[in-house]
C-alpha positions in Angstrom: 28.4 -7.0 -19.4 27.0 -5.5 -22.6 23.7 -4.6 -20.9 25.5 -2.9 -18.0 27.6 -0.9 -20.4 24.5 0.2 -22.3 22.9 1.4 -19.1 26.0 3.4 -18.1 26.3 4.9 -21.6 22.7 6.0 -21.6 23.0 7.7 -18.2 26.4 9.2 -18.8 25.2 12.6 -20.2 24.3 15.8 -18.5 20.7 16.2 -19.7 19.8 12.6 -19.2 21.1 12.6 -15.6 18.9 15.6 -15.0 15.9 13.8 -16.5 16.5 10.8 -14.2 16.7 13.1 -11.2 13.3 14.7 -12.2 11.7 11.3 -13.0 12.6 10.2 -9.4 10.4 13.0 -8.1 7.4 12.7 -10.5 6.0 11.0 -13.6 6.3 13.8 -16.2 5.3 14.5 -19.8 7.5 15.6 -22.6 6.0 19.1 -22.2 6.9 19.1 -18.5 10.5 18.2 -19.3 10.7 20.9 -22.0 9.5 23.5 -19.5 11.8 22.4 -16.7 14.9 21.8 -18.8 14.5 24.7 -21.1 15.4 22.6 -24.1 13.6 22.0 -27.4 10.9 19.3 -27.7 12.9 17.3 -30.3 16.0 17.3 -28.1 14.1 16.3 -25.0 12.2 13.6 -26.9 15.5 12.1 -28.2 17.0 11.9 -24.6 13.8 10.3 -23.3 13.9 7.8 -26.2 17.4 6.8 -25.4 16.6 6.4 -21.7 13.6 4.2 -22.5 15.5 2.1 -24.9 18.2 1.5 -22.3 15.7 0.4 -19.7 16.3 3.3 -17.3 12.8 4.9 -17.9 9.4 3.5 -18.7 6.9 5.1 -20.9 3.2 4.9 -20.3 0.0 6.4 -21.7 -2.6 8.5 -19.9 -5.3 9.3 -22.4 -3.5 11.2 -25.2 -0.6 12.1 -22.9 2.6 10.1 -22.5 4.3 10.1 -19.2 7.7 8.8 -18.1 8.8 7.2 -14.9 11.9 5.4 -13.5 12.0 1.7 -14.3 10.7 -0.1 -11.2 11.5 -3.7 -11.9 14.6 -5.9 -11.5 18.2 -5.0 -11.0 18.0 -2.1 -13.4 15.6 -0.3 -11.0 18.1 -0.5 -8.2 20.9 0.7 -10.5 19.0 3.7 -11.8 18.0 4.7 -8.3 21.7 4.5 -7.3 22.5 6.9 -10.1 19.9 9.3 -8.8 21.0 8.9 -5.2 24.6 9.9 -6.1 23.6 13.1 -7.7 24.4 16.2 -5.6 21.0 18.0 -5.0 23.0 21.2 -4.5 24.5 21.1 -7.9 23.4 24.3 -9.7 21.6 22.5 -12.6 19.9 19.9 -10.4 18.8 22.6 -7.9 17.5 24.8 -10.8 15.6 21.9 -12.3 14.0 21.2 -8.9 13.0 24.8 -8.5 11.4 24.8 -11.9 9.6 21.6 -11.3 8.3 23.1 -8.0 7.0 26.0 -10.0 5.2 23.7 -12.4 3.6 21.8 -9.5 2.6 25.1 -7.8 0.8 26.2 -11.0 -1.2 23.0 -11.0 -2.0 23.4 -7.3 -3.1 27.0 -7.9 -5.3 25.9 -10.7 -6.9 23.2 -8.6 -7.4 25.6 -5.7 -9.0 28.2 -8.0 -11.4 25.5 -9.3 -12.4 24.6 -5.8 -12.8 28.2 -4.8 -14.8 29.1 -7.9 -17.0 26.0 -7.6 -17.3 25.6 -3.8 -21.1 26.0 -3.7 -21.6 23.7 -6.7 -19.0 21.0 -5.8 -21.5 18.4 -4.6 -23.6 18.9 -7.7 -20.6 18.6 -10.0 -19.4 15.4 -8.4 -22.9 13.9 -8.7 -22.7 14.3 -12.4 -20.0 11.7 -12.5 -20.7 9.1 -9.8 -23.6 7.6 -7.8 -22.6 9.2 -4.5 -25.3 7.7 -2.3 -24.4 4.1 -3.2 -20.7 4.8 -2.6 -21.4 6.5 0.7 -23.4 3.4 1.8 -20.5 1.1 0.8 -18.0 3.2 2.7 -20.1 3.2 5.8 -20.5 -0.6 5.5 -16.7 -1.1 5.2 -15.7 1.0 8.2 -13.4 -1.2 10.4 -15.4 -2.8 13.2 -15.3 -0.7 16.4 -13.7 2.3 14.6 -13.6 5.3 17.0 -11.5 7.9 15.1 -11.9 8.8 11.4 -9.9 11.1 9.2 -11.2 12.4 5.9 -8.3 13.8 3.7 -9.4 16.5 1.2 -12.8 16.7 2.9 -14.1 19.4 0.5 -17.7 20.3 1.4 -17.6 17.9 4.4 -20.2 15.6 2.8 -18.4 12.4 3.8 -18.1 13.6 7.4 -21.9 14.1 7.4 -22.3 10.5 6.4 -19.6 8.8 8.5 -19.2 11.0 11.6 -22.4 9.6 13.3 -20.8 6.1 13.0 -17.6 7.0 15.0 -16.7 8.8 18.2 -14.7 11.5 16.5 -14.2 12.6 12.9 -11.7 15.0 11.5 -11.6 16.5 8.0 -8.6 18.2 6.5 -8.4 20.4 3.4 -6.0 23.0 2.0 -8.7 25.3 0.7 -10.0 27.9 3.2 -13.1 28.3 1.1 -13.9 24.6 1.2 -13.2 24.5 5.0 -15.6 27.3 5.6 -18.3 25.5 3.5 -17.6 22.2 5.3 -18.1 23.8 8.7 -21.3 25.4 7.6 -22.6 22.2 6.2 -21.8 20.2 9.3 -23.4 22.8 11.5 -26.5 22.7 9.4 -26.5 18.9 9.6 -26.1 19.0 13.4 -22.8 17.1 13.3 -21.1 17.8 16.6 -18.3 15.2 16.7 -16.4 16.4 13.6 -13.5 18.9 13.5 -12.3 20.7 10.4 -8.7 21.6 9.9 -6.5 23.1 7.3 -3.8 20.6 6.3 -1.5 19.2 3.6 -2.2 15.6 2.6 1.6 15.1 2.2 2.3 16.2 5.7 -0.7 15.6 7.9 -0.7 17.4 11.2 -1.2 14.3 13.3 0.9 11.7 15.2 1.4 8.3 13.7 -1.2 5.6 14.6 -3.8 8.3 15.3 -6.9 7.0 13.4 -8.8 3.8 13.0 -9.8 4.7 9.4 -8.7 7.2 6.8 -10.9 8.1 3.8 -9.6 9.8 0.6 -12.6 10.6 -1.5 -12.0 11.9 -5.0 -8.8 13.5 -4.1 -6.0 11.4 -5.6 -6.8 12.5 -9.2 -5.7 16.0 -8.1 -2.5 14.8 -6.5 1.0 15.2 -8.1 2.2 12.2 -6.1 -0.7 9.8 -5.2 1.7 7.2 -3.8 3.1 9.8 -1.3 -0.4 10.8 -0.2 -1.3 7.2 0.5 1.9 6.6 2.4 1.1 9.5 4.6 -2.4 8.2 5.1 -1.0 4.9 6.1 1.3 6.5 8.6 -1.6 7.9 10.7 -3.6 4.6 10.6 -3.5 2.4 13.7 -2.7 -1.3 13.5 -5.9 -3.0 12.6 -7.2 0.1 10.8 -8.0 0.8 7.2 -7.4 3.3 4.4 -10.4 3.7 2.1 -9.8 5.3 -1.3 -12.5 6.5 -3.7 -11.6 7.7 -7.1 -12.2 7.2 -10.8 -11.2 4.2 -12.8 -9.2 4.9 -16.0 -11.1 7.0 -18.5 -10.5 9.3 -21.5 -12.4 12.4 -20.5 -9.6 14.8 -21.3 -11.7 17.8 -20.5 -11.4 17.0 -16.8 -7.7 17.7 -17.1 -8.2 20.8 -19.2 -11.2 22.3 -17.4 -11.2 20.9 -13.9 -7.5 20.7 -13.1 -7.4 16.9 -12.8 -3.8 15.6 -12.9 -4.7 12.0 -13.5 -7.4 10.4 -15.7 -8.3 7.7 -13.2 -6.4 4.8 -11.7 -6.1 1.1 -12.4 -6.8 -1.4 -9.7 -3.2 -2.8 -9.7 -1.8 0.8 -9.6 -3.7 1.7 -6.4 -3.2 -1.7 -4.8 0.5 -1.4 -5.5 0.6 2.0 -3.7 -1.3 0.6 -0.8 1.1 -2.4 -0.6 4.1 -0.1 -0.8 2.7 2.0 2.1 2.6 -1.1 4.3 -1.1 -2.0 3.9 -2.7 -5.2 2.8 -4.9 -4.4 -0.3 -8.3 -6.0 -0.3 -10.6 -6.7 -3.3 -11.6 -3.4 -5.0 -15.2 -2.4 -5.5 -16.5 -0.7 -8.7 -19.5 1.5 -9.3 -20.7 2.7 -12.7 -21.6 6.4 -12.9 -23.2 8.5 -15.6 -20.0 8.8 -17.6 -17.3 7.4 -15.3 -16.6 4.3 -13.4 -15.7 4.8 -9.7 -13.6 2.4 -7.6 -13.2 1.9 -3.9 -9.8 0.6 -2.9 -9.2 -0.6 0.6 -6.0 -1.2 2.5 -5.7 -2.7 5.9 -2.9 -2.3 8.4 -2.1 -5.6 10.1 -2.2 -6.0 13.8 1.2 -7.1 15.3 1.3 -10.9 15.9 1.2 -12.1 19.4 4.7 -13.6 19.0 6.2 -10.4 17.8 4.3 -8.3 20.4 5.3 -10.4 23.4 8.3 -8.8 25.2 11.6 -10.6 25.4 13.0 -11.3 28.8 16.4 -12.6 29.9 16.8 -14.9 32.8 19.6 -16.9 34.3 18.5 -19.9 32.2 18.6 -17.8 29.0 16.3 -15.9 26.7 12.6 -16.5 27.1 9.4 -14.9 25.8 
């Protein structure tokens, strides 16, 4: 009883309800909340402290940054999400907060797009400073699902991964939001003589493809730019056929803060259990991760497989005079 009352008391305040609504959308820092809520840093910090102490929010570190997320374990998680579900999204304060958060996200996306645009010609060189690309490319090729025919590369960038993997499948498609990157990818693929790869502009959160469209989806050094990596993986899982795989390449946790400051990285790497949890939530079976040391960073490959339906569940049900049979 006392615990429930403590939860209710912690949530029963205007600003703290607004914080919970924002936390349901994204893991944010104190600075993010200050910008969105329009309140002072000490006041915002106090509200966050009360919510963490009550068990409604969780605090976690990312290099020198502290982020906050809704609690995701036990009965408290269900209760806090019920609080959020009951909030009216059209309420003026909630709607204004959402618009301000959208603006914050847009500024991040613009910074990332500017970085890609300004560095399009040097992108492969920059990436090579951090990770042994050739070794990773060989590993990705080795772990393509047997008999894979269609491949999708999300955030294809210069098209390098398509150059490596397209010859191993019947059709490959690369999507990216940056027109400059798409132009560079097309030029690179033409120069490499790759004829079975298409390049399209697309949003990784809303891929322009039907469900169950691809045998394998690759996401190569893209998630550290994503505001919502879990949503991106869920969308990748949506377009994978039963029996197919999602292959994620990205940095393991690190403390190179300059990548945030100078290169628009949103996340300073990912832990194995973090990515595997996202894959599991997306309906995929996570496999053992693979790690590669780079010059300054460790890179991981995380794999998730979508199960084939069992014969029992796939067999149609028929009804006869004698009853139900399969």
